[in-house]
PDBQT receptor file of N, H, CA, C and O in Angstrom, charges set to zero:
ATOM      1  N   UNK A   1      -8.926   0.151   1.702  1.00  0.00    +0.000 N 
ATOM      2  CA  UNK A   1      -7.491   0.267   1.492  1.00  0.00    +0.000 C 
ATOM      3  C   UNK A   1      -7.024  -0.677   0.387  1.00  0.00    +0.000 C 
ATOM      4  O   UNK A   1      -6.224  -0.303  -0.470  1.00  0.00    +0.000 OA
ATOM      5  N   UNK A   2      -7.525  -1.879   0.421  1.00  0.00    +0.000 N 
ATOM      6  H   UNK A   2      -8.175  -2.183   1.118  1.00  0.00    +0.000 HD
ATOM      7  CA  UNK A   2      -7.115  -2.867  -0.571  1.00  0.00    +0.000 C 
ATOM      8  C   UNK A   2      -7.470  -2.390  -1.978  1.00  0.00    +0.000 C 
ATOM      9  O   UNK A   2      -6.668  -2.527  -2.901  1.00  0.00    +0.000 OA
ATOM     10  N   UNK A   3      -8.662  -1.834  -2.141  1.00  0.00    +0.000 N 
ATOM     11  H   UNK A   3      -9.314  -1.723  -1.391  1.00  0.00    +0.000 HD
ATOM     12  CA  UNK A   3      -9.087  -1.347  -3.448  1.00  0.00    +0.000 C 
ATOM     13  C   UNK A   3      -8.217  -0.178  -3.911  1.00  0.00    +0.000 C 
ATOM     14  O   UNK A   3      -7.853  -0.090  -5.084  1.00  0.00    +0.000 OA
ATOM     15  N   UNK A   4      -7.889   0.713  -2.982  1.00  0.00    +0.000 N 
ATOM     16  H   UNK A   4      -8.184   0.641  -2.029  1.00  0.00    +0.000 HD
ATOM     17  CA  UNK A   4      -7.051   1.865  -3.327  1.00  0.00    +0.000 C 
ATOM     18  C   UNK A   4      -5.675   1.403  -3.804  1.00  0.00    +0.000 C 
ATOM     19  O   UNK A   4      -5.169   1.888  -4.816  1.00  0.00    +0.000 OA
ATOM     20  N   UNK A   5      -5.076   0.472  -3.077  1.00  0.00    +0.000 N 
ATOM     21  H   UNK A   5      -5.486   0.079  -2.254  1.00  0.00    +0.000 HD
ATOM     22  CA  UNK A   5      -3.744  -0.009  -3.460  1.00  0.00    +0.000 C 
ATOM     23  C   UNK A   5      -3.788  -0.801  -4.761  1.00  0.00    +0.000 C 
ATOM     24  O   UNK A   5      -2.892  -0.673  -5.595  1.00  0.00    +0.000 OA
ATOM     25  N   UNK A   6      -4.820  -1.614  -4.938  1.00  0.00    +0.000 N 
ATOM     26  H   UNK A   6      -5.547  -1.718  -4.260  1.00  0.00    +0.000 HD
ATOM     27  CA  UNK A   6      -4.942  -2.354  -6.193  1.00  0.00    +0.000 C 
ATOM     28  C   UNK A   6      -5.050  -1.405  -7.385  1.00  0.00    +0.000 C 
ATOM     29  O   UNK A   6      -4.466  -1.652  -8.440  1.00  0.00    +0.000 OA
ATOM     30  N   UNK A   7      -5.792  -0.333  -7.208  1.00  0.00    +0.000 N 
ATOM     31  H   UNK A   7      -6.266  -0.133  -6.351  1.00  0.00    +0.000 HD
ATOM     32  CA  UNK A   7      -5.937   0.662  -8.274  1.00  0.00    +0.000 C 
ATOM     33  C   UNK A   7      -4.587   1.309  -8.587  1.00  0.00    +0.000 C 
ATOM     34  O   UNK A   7      -4.232   1.469  -9.754  1.00  0.00    +0.000 OA
ATOM     35  N   UNK A   8      -3.838   1.681  -7.552  1.00  0.00    +0.000 N 
ATOM     36  H   UNK A   8      -4.127   1.551  -6.603  1.00  0.00    +0.000 HD
ATOM     37  CA  UNK A   8      -2.523   2.289  -7.764  1.00  0.00    +0.000 C 
ATOM     38  C   UNK A   8      -1.544   1.302  -8.385  1.00  0.00    +0.000 C 
ATOM     39  O   UNK A   8      -0.742   1.682  -9.239  1.00  0.00    +0.000 OA
ATOM     40  N   UNK A   9      -1.600   0.056  -7.973  1.00  0.00    +0.000 N 
ATOM     41  H   UNK A   9      -2.251  -0.253  -7.280  1.00  0.00    +0.000 HD
ATOM     42  CA  UNK A   9      -0.715  -0.957  -8.539  1.00  0.00    +0.000 C 
ATOM     43  C   UNK A   9      -0.973  -1.104 -10.039  1.00  0.00    +0.000 C 
ATOM     44  O   UNK A   9      -0.034  -1.252 -10.821  1.00  0.00    +0.000 OA
ATOM     45  N   UNK A  10      -2.232  -1.065 -10.434  1.00  0.00    +0.000 N 
ATOM     46  H   UNK A  10      -2.995  -0.945  -9.799  1.00  0.00    +0.000 HD
ATOM     47  CA  UNK A  10      -2.577  -1.134 -11.852  1.00  0.00    +0.000 C 
ATOM     48  C   UNK A  10      -2.095   0.116 -12.575  1.00  0.00    +0.000 C 
ATOM     49  O   UNK A  10      -1.500   0.029 -13.649  1.00  0.00    +0.000 OA
ATOM     50  N   UNK A  11      -2.351   1.267 -11.989  1.00  0.00    +0.000 N 
ATOM     51  H   UNK A  11      -2.835   1.338 -11.117  1.00  0.00    +0.000 HD
ATOM     52  CA  UNK A  11      -1.978   2.547 -12.601  1.00  0.00    +0.000 C 
ATOM     53  C   UNK A  11      -0.465   2.680 -12.788  1.00  0.00    +0.000 C 
ATOM     54  O   UNK A  11      -0.004   3.214 -13.797  1.00  0.00    +0.000 OA
ATOM     55  N   UNK A  12       0.306   2.192 -11.808  1.00  0.00    +0.000 N 
ATOM     56  H   UNK A  12      -0.068   1.759 -10.988  1.00  0.00    +0.000 HD
ATOM     57  CA  UNK A  12       1.764   2.330 -11.847  1.00  0.00    +0.000 C 
ATOM     58  C   UNK A  12       2.474   1.058 -12.333  1.00  0.00    +0.000 C 
ATOM     59  O   UNK A  12       3.703   0.984 -12.309  1.00  0.00    +0.000 OA
ATOM     60  N   UNK A  13       1.699   0.066 -12.771  1.00  0.00    +0.000 N 
ATOM     61  H   UNK A  13       0.702   0.127 -12.790  1.00  0.00    +0.000 HD
ATOM     62  CA  UNK A  13       2.260  -1.191 -13.289  1.00  0.00    +0.000 C 
ATOM     63  C   UNK A  13       3.193  -1.876 -12.285  1.00  0.00    +0.000 C 
ATOM     64  O   UNK A  13       4.284  -2.325 -12.637  1.00  0.00    +0.000 OA
ATOM     65  N   UNK A  14       2.742  -1.945 -11.033  1.00  0.00    +0.000 N 
ATOM     66  H   UNK A  14       1.857  -1.580 -10.747  1.00  0.00    +0.000 HD
ATOM     67  CA  UNK A  14       3.508  -2.597  -9.974  1.00  0.00    +0.000 C 
ATOM     68  C   UNK A  14       2.788  -3.902  -9.613  1.00  0.00    +0.000 C 
ATOM     69  O   UNK A  14       1.608  -3.886  -9.263  1.00  0.00    +0.000 OA
ATOM     70  N   UNK A  15       3.496  -5.017  -9.698  1.00  0.00    +0.000 N 
ATOM     71  H   UNK A  15       4.454  -5.030  -9.982  1.00  0.00    +0.000 HD
ATOM     72  CA  UNK A  15       2.887  -6.291  -9.335  1.00  0.00    +0.000 C 
ATOM     73  C   UNK A  15       2.858  -6.448  -7.825  1.00  0.00    +0.000 C 
ATOM     74  O   UNK A  15       3.577  -5.766  -7.095  1.00  0.00    +0.000 OA
ATOM     75  N   UNK A  16       2.016  -7.356  -7.379  1.00  0.00    +0.000 N 
ATOM     76  H   UNK A  16       1.432  -7.910  -7.972  1.00  0.00    +0.000 HD
ATOM     77  CA  UNK A  16       1.910  -7.644  -5.951  1.00  0.00    +0.000 C 
ATOM     78  C   UNK A  16       3.249  -8.122  -5.408  1.00  0.00    +0.000 C 
ATOM     79  O   UNK A  16       3.687  -7.690  -4.342  1.00  0.00    +0.000 OA
ATOM     80  N   UNK A  17       3.893  -9.014  -6.147  1.00  0.00    +0.000 N 
ATOM     81  H   UNK A  17       3.537  -9.365  -7.013  1.00  0.00    +0.000 HD
ATOM     82  CA  UNK A  17       5.186  -9.545  -5.711  1.00  0.00    +0.000 C 
ATOM     83  C   UNK A  17       6.240  -8.437  -5.655  1.00  0.00    +0.000 C 
ATOM     84  O   UNK A  17       7.026  -8.370  -4.710  1.00  0.00    +0.000 OA
ATOM     85  N   UNK A  18       6.253  -7.572  -6.664  1.00  0.00    +0.000 N 
ATOM     86  H   UNK A  18       5.614  -7.626  -7.432  1.00  0.00    +0.000 HD
ATOM     87  CA  UNK A  18       7.209  -6.464  -6.678  1.00  0.00    +0.000 C 
ATOM     88  C   UNK A  18       6.991  -5.543  -5.482  1.00  0.00    +0.000 C 
ATOM     89  O   UNK A  18       7.947  -5.094  -4.849  1.00  0.00    +0.000 OA
ATOM     90  N   UNK A  19       5.725  -5.265  -5.180  1.00  0.00    +0.000 N 
ATOM     91  H   UNK A  19       4.948  -5.630  -5.694  1.00  0.00    +0.000 HD
ATOM     92  CA  UNK A  19       5.436  -4.384  -4.054  1.00  0.00    +0.000 C 
ATOM     93  C   UNK A  19       5.895  -5.005  -2.740  1.00  0.00    +0.000 C 
ATOM     94  O   UNK A  19       6.439  -4.307  -1.884  1.00  0.00    +0.000 OA
ATOM     95  N   UNK A  20       5.684  -6.294  -2.573  1.00  0.00    +0.000 N 
ATOM     96  H   UNK A  20       5.242  -6.860  -3.269  1.00  0.00    +0.000 HD
ATOM     97  CA  UNK A  20       6.118  -6.939  -1.333  1.00  0.00    +0.000 C 
ATOM     98  C   UNK A  20       7.635  -6.878  -1.193  1.00  0.00    +0.000 C 
ATOM     99  O   UNK A  20       8.149  -6.663  -0.095  1.00  0.00    +0.000 OA
ATOM    100  N   UNK A  21       8.354  -7.065  -2.298  1.00  0.00    +0.000 N 
ATOM    101  H   UNK A  21       7.936  -7.239  -3.190  1.00  0.00    +0.000 HD
ATOM    102  CA  UNK A  21       9.814  -6.980  -2.267  1.00  0.00    +0.000 C 
ATOM    103  C   UNK A  21      10.259  -5.565  -1.940  1.00  0.00    +0.000 C 
ATOM    104  O   UNK A  21      11.136  -5.364  -1.100  1.00  0.00    +0.000 OA
ATOM    105  N   UNK A  22       9.657  -4.588  -2.599  1.00  0.00    +0.000 N 
ATOM    106  H   UNK A  22       8.944  -4.752  -3.281  1.00  0.00    +0.000 HD
ATOM    107  CA  UNK A  22      10.056  -3.185  -2.368  1.00  0.00    +0.000 C 
ATOM    108  C   UNK A  22       9.773  -2.731  -0.944  1.00  0.00    +0.000 C 
ATOM    109  O   UNK A  22      10.489  -1.891  -0.399  1.00  0.00    +0.000 OA
ATOM    110  N   UNK A  23       8.715  -3.295  -0.335  1.00  0.00    +0.000 N 
ATOM    111  H   UNK A  23       8.133  -3.978  -0.778  1.00  0.00    +0.000 HD
ATOM    112  CA  UNK A  23       8.390  -2.945   1.050  1.00  0.00    +0.000 C 
ATOM    113  C   UNK A  23       9.148  -3.796   2.059  1.00  0.00    +0.000 C 
ATOM    114  O   UNK A  23       9.182  -3.472   3.246  1.00  0.00    +0.000 OA
ATOM    115  N   UNK A  24       9.757  -4.884   1.592  1.00  0.00    +0.000 N 
ATOM    116  H   UNK A  24       9.729  -5.147   0.627  1.00  0.00    +0.000 HD
ATOM    117  CA  UNK A  24      10.512  -5.752   2.486  1.00  0.00    +0.000 C 
ATOM    118  C   UNK A  24       9.633  -6.618   3.369  1.00  0.00    +0.000 C 
ATOM    119  O   UNK A  24      10.006  -6.949   4.495  1.00  0.00    +0.000 OA
ATOM    120  N   UNK A  25       8.460  -6.986   2.855  1.00  0.00    +0.000 N 
ATOM    121  H   UNK A  25       8.157  -6.717   1.941  1.00  0.00    +0.000 HD
ATOM    122  CA  UNK A  25       7.552  -7.851   3.613  1.00  0.00    +0.000 C 
ATOM    123  C   UNK A  25       7.171  -9.047   2.747  1.00  0.00    +0.000 C 
ATOM    124  O   UNK A  25       7.290  -9.007   1.522  1.00  0.00    +0.000 OA
ATOM    125  N   UNK A  26       6.714 -10.104   3.397  1.00  0.00    +0.000 N 
ATOM    126  H   UNK A  26       6.617 -10.137   4.391  1.00  0.00    +0.000 HD
ATOM    127  CA  UNK A  26       6.267 -11.272   2.639  1.00  0.00    +0.000 C 
ATOM    128  C   UNK A  26       4.946 -10.949   1.948  1.00  0.00    +0.000 C 
ATOM    129  O   UNK A  26       4.260  -9.991   2.303  1.00  0.00    +0.000 OA
ATOM    130  N   UNK A  27       4.605 -11.768   0.954  1.00  0.00    +0.000 N 
ATOM    131  H   UNK A  27       5.163 -12.546   0.665  1.00  0.00    +0.000 HD
ATOM    132  CA  UNK A  27       3.335 -11.574   0.258  1.00  0.00    +0.000 C 
ATOM    133  C   UNK A  27       2.166 -11.772   1.221  1.00  0.00    +0.000 C 
ATOM    134  O   UNK A  27       1.152 -11.080   1.123  1.00  0.00    +0.000 OA
ATOM    135  N   UNK A  28       2.306 -12.704   2.136  1.00  0.00    +0.000 N 
ATOM    136  H   UNK A  28       3.130 -13.266   2.216  1.00  0.00    +0.000 HD
ATOM    137  CA  UNK A  28       1.244 -12.939   3.126  1.00  0.00    +0.000 C 
ATOM    138  C   UNK A  28       1.062 -11.711   4.023  1.00  0.00    +0.000 C 
ATOM    139  O   UNK A  28      -0.064 -11.294   4.296  1.00  0.00    +0.000 OA
ATOM    140  N   UNK A  29       2.171 -11.143   4.472  1.00  0.00    +0.000 N 
ATOM    141  H   UNK A  29       3.085 -11.482   4.250  1.00  0.00    +0.000 HD
ATOM    142  CA  UNK A  29       2.099  -9.944   5.311  1.00  0.00    +0.000 C 
ATOM    143  C   UNK A  29       1.477  -8.793   4.539  1.00  0.00    +0.000 C 
ATOM    144  O   UNK A  29       0.649  -8.060   5.080  1.00  0.00    +0.000 OA
ATOM    145  N   UNK A  30       1.865  -8.624   3.284  1.00  0.00    +0.000 N 
ATOM    146  H   UNK A  30       2.538  -9.219   2.844  1.00  0.00    +0.000 HD
ATOM    147  CA  UNK A  30       1.296  -7.548   2.473  1.00  0.00    +0.000 C 
ATOM    148  C   UNK A  30      -0.208  -7.736   2.315  1.00  0.00    +0.000 C 
ATOM    149  O   UNK A  30      -0.967  -6.770   2.397  1.00  0.00    +0.000 OA
ATOM    150  N   UNK A  31      -0.639  -8.964   2.091  1.00  0.00    +0.000 N 
ATOM    151  H   UNK A  31      -0.023  -9.749   2.025  1.00  0.00    +0.000 HD
ATOM    152  CA  UNK A  31      -2.072  -9.242   1.987  1.00  0.00    +0.000 C 
ATOM    153  C   UNK A  31      -2.792  -8.827   3.258  1.00  0.00    +0.000 C 
ATOM    154  O   UNK A  31      -3.845  -8.192   3.201  1.00  0.00    +0.000 OA
ATOM    155  N   UNK A  32      -2.230  -9.182   4.399  1.00  0.00    +0.000 N 
ATOM    156  H   UNK A  32      -1.374  -9.698   4.445  1.00  0.00    +0.000 HD
ATOM    157  CA  UNK A  32      -2.854  -8.843   5.686  1.00  0.00    +0.000 C 
ATOM    158  C   UNK A  32      -2.887  -7.338   5.924  1.00  0.00    +0.000 C 
ATOM    159  O   UNK A  32      -3.851  -6.818   6.487  1.00  0.00    +0.000 OA
ATOM    160  N   UNK A  33      -1.841  -6.639   5.500  1.00  0.00    +0.000 N 
ATOM    161  H   UNK A  33      -1.059  -7.061   5.043  1.00  0.00    +0.000 HD
ATOM    162  CA  UNK A  33      -1.818  -5.182   5.641  1.00  0.00    +0.000 C 
ATOM    163  C   UNK A  33      -2.860  -4.532   4.735  1.00  0.00    +0.000 C 
ATOM    164  O   UNK A  33      -3.555  -3.602   5.145  1.00  0.00    +0.000 OA
ATOM    165  N   UNK A  34      -2.962  -5.021   3.513  1.00  0.00    +0.000 N 
ATOM    166  H   UNK A  34      -2.397  -5.776   3.180  1.00  0.00    +0.000 HD
ATOM    167  CA  UNK A  34      -3.923  -4.448   2.568  1.00  0.00    +0.000 C 
ATOM    168  C   UNK A  34      -5.361  -4.680   3.025  1.00  0.00    +0.000 C 
ATOM    169  O   UNK A  34      -6.230  -3.842   2.780  1.00  0.00    +0.000 OA
ATOM    170  N   UNK A  35      -5.619  -5.799   3.682  1.00  0.00    +0.000 N 
ATOM    171  H   UNK A  35      -4.914  -6.480   3.881  1.00  0.00    +0.000 HD
ATOM    172  CA  UNK A  35      -6.958  -6.097   4.186  1.00  0.00    +0.000 C 
ATOM    173  C   UNK A  35      -7.268  -5.354   5.489  1.00  0.00    +0.000 C 
ATOM    174  O   UNK A  35      -8.419  -5.305   5.922  1.00  0.00    +0.000 OA
ATOM    175  N   UNK A  36      -6.240  -4.780   6.105  1.00  0.00    +0.000 N 
ATOM    176  H   UNK A  36      -5.305  -4.820   5.753  1.00  0.00    +0.000 HD
ATOM    177  CA  UNK A  36      -6.440  -4.067   7.362  1.00  0.00    +0.000 C 
ATOM    178  C   UNK A  36      -6.256  -4.930   8.587  1.00  0.00    +0.000 C 
ATOM    179  O   UNK A  36      -6.553  -4.498   9.701  1.00  0.00    +0.000 OA
ATOM    180  N   UNK A  37      -5.764  -6.162   8.396  1.00  0.00    +0.000 N 
ATOM    181  H   UNK A  37      -5.523  -6.513   7.491  1.00  0.00    +0.000 HD
ATOM    182  CA  UNK A  37      -5.529  -7.048   9.536  1.00  0.00    +0.000 C 
ATOM    183  C   UNK A  37      -4.255  -6.692  10.296  1.00  0.00    +0.000 C 
ATOM    184  O   UNK A  37      -4.129  -7.003  11.481  1.00  0.00    +0.000 OA
ATOM    185  N   UNK A  38      -3.319  -6.045   9.623  1.00  0.00    +0.000 N 
ATOM    186  H   UNK A  38      -3.422  -5.792   8.661  1.00  0.00    +0.000 HD
ATOM    187  CA  UNK A  38      -2.076  -5.571  10.239  1.00  0.00    +0.000 C 
ATOM    188  C   UNK A  38      -1.909  -4.089   9.935  1.00  0.00    +0.000 C 
ATOM    189  O   UNK A  38      -2.317  -3.610   8.877  1.00  0.00    +0.000 OA
ATOM    190  N   UNK A  39      -1.313  -3.377  10.863  1.00  0.00    +0.000 N 
ATOM    191  H   UNK A  39      -0.981  -3.766  11.723  1.00  0.00    +0.000 HD
ATOM    192  CA  UNK A  39      -1.063  -1.949  10.667  1.00  0.00    +0.000 C 
ATOM    193  C   UNK A  39       0.186  -1.737   9.814  1.00  0.00    +0.000 C 
ATOM    194  O   UNK A  39       1.107  -2.554   9.819  1.00  0.00    +0.000 OA
ATOM    195  N   UNK A  40       0.198  -0.632   9.089  1.00  0.00    +0.000 N 
ATOM    196  H   UNK A  40      -0.550   0.032   9.084  1.00  0.00    +0.000 HD
ATOM    197  CA  UNK A  40       1.364  -0.228   8.308  1.00  0.00    +0.000 C 
ATOM    198  C   UNK A  40       2.351   0.463   9.232  1.00  0.00    +0.000 C 
ATOM    199  O   UNK A  40       1.943   1.190  10.138  1.00  0.00    +0.000 OA
ATOM    200  N   UNK A  41       3.644   0.247   9.018  1.00  0.00    +0.000 N 
ATOM    201  H   UNK A  41       3.975  -0.344   8.282  1.00  0.00    +0.000 HD
ATOM    202  CA  UNK A  41       4.674   0.962   9.784  1.00  0.00    +0.000 C 
ATOM    203  C   UNK A  41       4.981   2.279   9.083  1.00  0.00    +0.000 C 
ATOM    204  O   UNK A  41       4.653   2.456   7.909  1.00  0.00    +0.000 OA
ATOM    205  N   UNK A  42       5.604   3.189   9.798  1.00  0.00    +0.000 N 
ATOM    206  H   UNK A  42       5.870   3.045  10.751  1.00  0.00    +0.000 HD
ATOM    207  CA  UNK A  42       5.960   4.469   9.195  1.00  0.00    +0.000 C 
ATOM    208  C   UNK A  42       6.881   4.290   7.981  1.00  0.00    +0.000 C 
ATOM    209  O   UNK A  42       6.650   4.919   6.948  1.00  0.00    +0.000 OA
ATOM    210  N   UNK A  43       7.920   3.444   8.080  1.00  0.00    +0.000 N 
ATOM    211  H   UNK A  43       8.107   2.933   8.918  1.00  0.00    +0.000 HD
ATOM    212  CA  UNK A  43       8.767   3.241   6.891  1.00  0.00    +0.000 C 
ATOM    213  C   UNK A  43       7.986   2.679   5.690  1.00  0.00    +0.000 C 
ATOM    214  O   UNK A  43       8.259   3.050   4.548  1.00  0.00    +0.000 OA
ATOM    215  N   UNK A  44       7.032   1.799   5.941  1.00  0.00    +0.000 N 
ATOM    216  H   UNK A  44       6.810   1.498   6.868  1.00  0.00    +0.000 HD
ATOM    217  CA  UNK A  44       6.226   1.258   4.844  1.00  0.00    +0.000 C 
ATOM    218  C   UNK A  44       5.350   2.341   4.221  1.00  0.00    +0.000 C 
ATOM    219  O   UNK A  44       5.212   2.408   3.000  1.00  0.00    +0.000 OA
ATOM    220  N   UNK A  45       4.767   3.178   5.056  1.00  0.00    +0.000 N 
ATOM    221  H   UNK A  45       4.879   3.123   6.048  1.00  0.00    +0.000 HD
ATOM    222  CA  UNK A  45       3.950   4.283   4.545  1.00  0.00    +0.000 C 
ATOM    223  C   UNK A  45       4.810   5.218   3.712  1.00  0.00    +0.000 C 
ATOM    224  O   UNK A  45       4.387   5.670   2.648  1.00  0.00    +0.000 OA
ATOM    225  N   UNK A  46       6.009   5.511   4.187  1.00  0.00    +0.000 N 
ATOM    226  H   UNK A  46       6.352   5.143   5.052  1.00  0.00    +0.000 HD
ATOM    227  CA  UNK A  46       6.924   6.384   3.430  1.00  0.00    +0.000 C 
ATOM    228  C   UNK A  46       7.264   5.780   2.074  1.00  0.00    +0.000 C 
ATOM    229  O   UNK A  46       7.285   6.488   1.067  1.00  0.00    +0.000 OA
ATOM    230  N   UNK A  47       7.530   4.477   2.039  1.00  0.00    +0.000 N 
ATOM    231  H   UNK A  47       7.513   3.901   2.857  1.00  0.00    +0.000 HD
ATOM    232  CA  UNK A  47       7.827   3.813   0.763  1.00  0.00    +0.000 C 
ATOM    233  C   UNK A  47       6.629   3.830  -0.168  1.00  0.00    +0.000 C 
ATOM    234  O   UNK A  47       6.780   4.090  -1.362  1.00  0.00    +0.000 OA
ATOM    235  N   UNK A  48       5.442   3.559   0.355  1.00  0.00    +0.000 N 
ATOM    236  H   UNK A  48       5.319   3.349   1.325  1.00  0.00    +0.000 HD
ATOM    237  CA  UNK A  48       4.235   3.610  -0.474  1.00  0.00    +0.000 C 
ATOM    238  C   UNK A  48       4.031   5.002  -1.058  1.00  0.00    +0.000 C 
ATOM    239  O   UNK A  48       3.632   5.144  -2.214  1.00  0.00    +0.000 OA
ATOM    240  N   UNK A  49       4.306   6.027  -0.256  1.00  0.00    +0.000 N 
ATOM    241  H   UNK A  49       4.630   5.911   0.683  1.00  0.00    +0.000 HD
ATOM    242  CA  UNK A  49       4.176   7.400  -0.745  1.00  0.00    +0.000 C 
ATOM    243  C   UNK A  49       5.122   7.657  -1.910  1.00  0.00    +0.000 C 
ATOM    244  O   UNK A  49       4.751   8.325  -2.875  1.00  0.00    +0.000 OA
ATOM    245  N   UNK A  50       6.334   7.134  -1.827  1.00  0.00    +0.000 N 
ATOM    246  H   UNK A  50       6.635   6.591  -1.043  1.00  0.00    +0.000 HD
ATOM    247  CA  UNK A  50       7.313   7.304  -2.902  1.00  0.00    +0.000 C 
ATOM    248  C   UNK A  50       6.937   6.487  -4.135  1.00  0.00    +0.000 C 
ATOM    249  O   UNK A  50       6.950   7.002  -5.253  1.00  0.00    +0.000 OA
ATOM    250  N   UNK A  51       6.608   5.232  -3.933  1.00  0.00    +0.000 N 
ATOM    251  H   UNK A  51       6.597   4.813  -3.025  1.00  0.00    +0.000 HD
ATOM    252  CA  UNK A  51       6.307   4.329  -5.041  1.00  0.00    +0.000 C 
ATOM    253  C   UNK A  51       5.113   4.831  -5.845  1.00  0.00    +0.000 C 
ATOM    254  O   UNK A  51       5.133   4.808  -7.075  1.00  0.00    +0.000 OA
ATOM    255  N   UNK A  52       4.067   5.285  -5.144  1.00  0.00    +0.000 N 
ATOM    256  H   UNK A  52       4.050   5.304  -4.144  1.00  0.00    +0.000 HD
ATOM    257  CA  UNK A  52       2.817   5.656  -5.798  1.00  0.00    +0.000 C 
ATOM    258  C   UNK A  52       2.551   7.155  -5.819  1.00  0.00    +0.000 C 
ATOM    259  O   UNK A  52       1.450   7.586  -6.160  1.00  0.00    +0.000 OA
ATOM    260  N   UNK A  53       3.547   7.948  -5.458  1.00  0.00    +0.000 N 
ATOM    261  H   UNK A  53       4.442   7.598  -5.181  1.00  0.00    +0.000 HD
ATOM    262  CA  UNK A  53       3.407   9.403  -5.489  1.00  0.00    +0.000 C 
ATOM    263  C   UNK A  53       2.169   9.874  -4.722  1.00  0.00    +0.000 C 
ATOM    264  O   UNK A  53       1.383  10.677  -5.223  1.00  0.00    +0.000 OA
ATOM    265  N   UNK A  54       2.011   9.363  -3.505  1.00  0.00    +0.000 N 
ATOM    266  H   UNK A  54       2.649   8.710  -3.098  1.00  0.00    +0.000 HD
ATOM    267  CA  UNK A  54       0.882   9.738  -2.655  1.00  0.00    +0.000 C 
ATOM    268  C   UNK A  54       1.224  11.066  -1.987  1.00  0.00    +0.000 C 
ATOM    269  O   UNK A  54       2.211  11.169  -1.259  1.00  0.00    +0.000 OA
ATOM    270  N   UNK A  55       0.398  12.080  -2.239  1.00  0.00    +0.000 N 
ATOM    271  H   UNK A  55      -0.405  11.997  -2.830  1.00  0.00    +0.000 HD
ATOM    272  CA  UNK A  55       0.660  13.414  -1.706  1.00  0.00    +0.000 C 
ATOM    273  C   UNK A  55       0.107  13.623  -0.301  1.00  0.00    +0.000 C 
ATOM    274  O   UNK A  55       0.686  14.363   0.494  1.00  0.00    +0.000 OA
ATOM    275  N   UNK A  56      -1.013  12.973   0.003  1.00  0.00    +0.000 N 
ATOM    276  H   UNK A  56      -1.483  12.372  -0.642  1.00  0.00    +0.000 HD
ATOM    277  CA  UNK A  56      -1.668  13.163   1.295  1.00  0.00    +0.000 C 
ATOM    278  C   UNK A  56      -1.911  11.804   1.956  1.00  0.00    +0.000 C 
ATOM    279  O   UNK A  56      -2.958  11.192   1.742  1.00  0.00    +0.000 OA
ATOM    280  N   UNK A  57      -0.958  11.331   2.753  1.00  0.00    +0.000 N 
ATOM    281  H   UNK A  57      -0.108  11.828   2.926  1.00  0.00    +0.000 HD
ATOM    282  CA  UNK A  57      -1.105  10.000   3.354  1.00  0.00    +0.000 C 
ATOM    283  C   UNK A  57      -2.272   9.891   4.326  1.00  0.00    +0.000 C 
ATOM    284  O   UNK A  57      -2.857   8.816   4.460  1.00  0.00    +0.000 OA
ATOM    285  N   UNK A  58      -2.620  10.965   5.000  1.00  0.00    +0.000 N 
ATOM    286  H   UNK A  58      -2.144  11.838   4.892  1.00  0.00    +0.000 HD
ATOM    287  CA  UNK A  58      -3.730  10.911   5.946  1.00  0.00    +0.000 C 
ATOM    288  C   UNK A  58      -5.015  10.572   5.209  1.00  0.00    +0.000 C 
ATOM    289  O   UNK A  58      -5.755   9.675   5.613  1.00  0.00    +0.000 OA
ATOM    290  N   UNK A  59      -5.273  11.285   4.134  1.00  0.00    +0.000 N 
ATOM    291  H   UNK A  59      -4.672  12.014   3.805  1.00  0.00    +0.000 HD
ATOM    292  CA  UNK A  59      -6.466  11.012   3.339  1.00  0.00    +0.000 C 
ATOM    293  C   UNK A  59      -6.411   9.621   2.741  1.00  0.00    +0.000 C 
ATOM    294  O   UNK A  59      -7.406   8.898   2.761  1.00  0.00    +0.000 OA
ATOM    295  N   UNK A  60      -5.262   9.239   2.212  1.00  0.00    +0.000 N 
ATOM    296  H   UNK A  60      -4.453   9.826   2.196  1.00  0.00    +0.000 HD
ATOM    297  CA  UNK A  60      -5.139   7.938   1.566  1.00  0.00    +0.000 C 
ATOM    298  C   UNK A  60      -5.356   6.790   2.539  1.00  0.00    +0.000 C 
ATOM    299  O   UNK A  60      -6.101   5.858   2.237  1.00  0.00    +0.000 OA
ATOM    300  N   UNK A  61      -4.723   6.843   3.692  1.00  0.00    +0.000 N 
ATOM    301  H   UNK A  61      -4.118   7.601   3.937  1.00  0.00    +0.000 HD
ATOM    302  CA  UNK A  61      -4.760   5.726   4.620  1.00  0.00    +0.000 C 
ATOM    303  C   UNK A  61      -5.954   5.728   5.564  1.00  0.00    +0.000 C 
ATOM    304  O   UNK A  61      -6.349   4.670   6.054  1.00  0.00    +0.000 OA
ATOM    305  N   UNK A  62      -6.528   6.879   5.826  1.00  0.00    +0.000 N 
ATOM    306  H   UNK A  62      -6.207   7.738   5.428  1.00  0.00    +0.000 HD
ATOM    307  CA  UNK A  62      -7.542   6.928   6.879  1.00  0.00    +0.000 C 
ATOM    308  C   UNK A  62      -8.928   7.349   6.456  1.00  0.00    +0.000 C 
ATOM    309  O   UNK A  62      -9.855   7.270   7.262  1.00  0.00    +0.000 OA
ATOM    310  N   UNK A  63      -9.111   7.793   5.228  1.00  0.00    +0.000 N 
ATOM    311  H   UNK A  63      -8.358   7.857   4.573  1.00  0.00    +0.000 HD
ATOM    312  CA  UNK A  63     -10.455   8.171   4.774  1.00  0.00    +0.000 C 
ATOM    313  C   UNK A  63     -10.916   7.181   3.731  1.00  0.00    +0.000 C 
ATOM    314  O   UNK A  63     -10.269   6.999   2.700  1.00  0.00    +0.000 OA
ATOM    315  N   UNK A  64     -12.044   6.541   4.007  1.00  0.00    +0.000 N 
ATOM    316  H   UNK A  64     -12.570   6.689   4.845  1.00  0.00    +0.000 HD
ATOM    317  CA  UNK A  64     -12.617   5.574   3.064  1.00  0.00    +0.000 C 
ATOM    318  C   UNK A  64     -13.613   6.273   2.152  1.00  0.00    +0.000 C 
ATOM    319  O   UNK A  64     -14.321   7.194   2.559  1.00  0.00    +0.000 OA
ATOM    320  N   UNK A  65     -13.647   5.804   0.895  1.00  0.00    +0.000 N 
ATOM    321  H   UNK A  65     -13.072   5.056   0.565  1.00  0.00    +0.000 HD
ATOM    322  CA  UNK A  65     -14.671   6.302  -0.022  1.00  0.00    +0.000 C 
ATOM    323  C   UNK A  65     -15.937   5.490   0.215  1.00  0.00    +0.000 C 
ATOM    324  O   UNK A  65     -15.923   4.266   0.085  1.00  0.00    +0.000 OA
ATOM    325  N   UNK A  66     -17.006   6.147   0.552  1.00  0.00    +0.000 N 
ATOM    326  H   UNK A  66     -17.018   7.141   0.657  1.00  0.00    +0.000 HD
ATOM    327  CA  UNK A  66     -18.284   5.440   0.751  1.00  0.00    +0.000 C 
ATOM    328  C   UNK A  66     -19.391   6.224   0.143  1.00  0.00    +0.000 C 
ATOM    329  O   UNK A  66     -20.548   5.806   0.199  1.00  0.00    +0.000 OA
TER     330      UNK A  66
């Protein structure tokens, strides 16, 4: 998940700090969510879908590339 979000942040020119502000979470909380230590809320998933134009949240959030 962290790699996927980092890639999108680079692609869409969104900084880590900007993303935390747009999601309404602290940078520490965002770090924990990206690492998988905390679950994403539905409103956060909806915002991520809008910010990064994610068409299929199930695939994005639940399928790992291996």
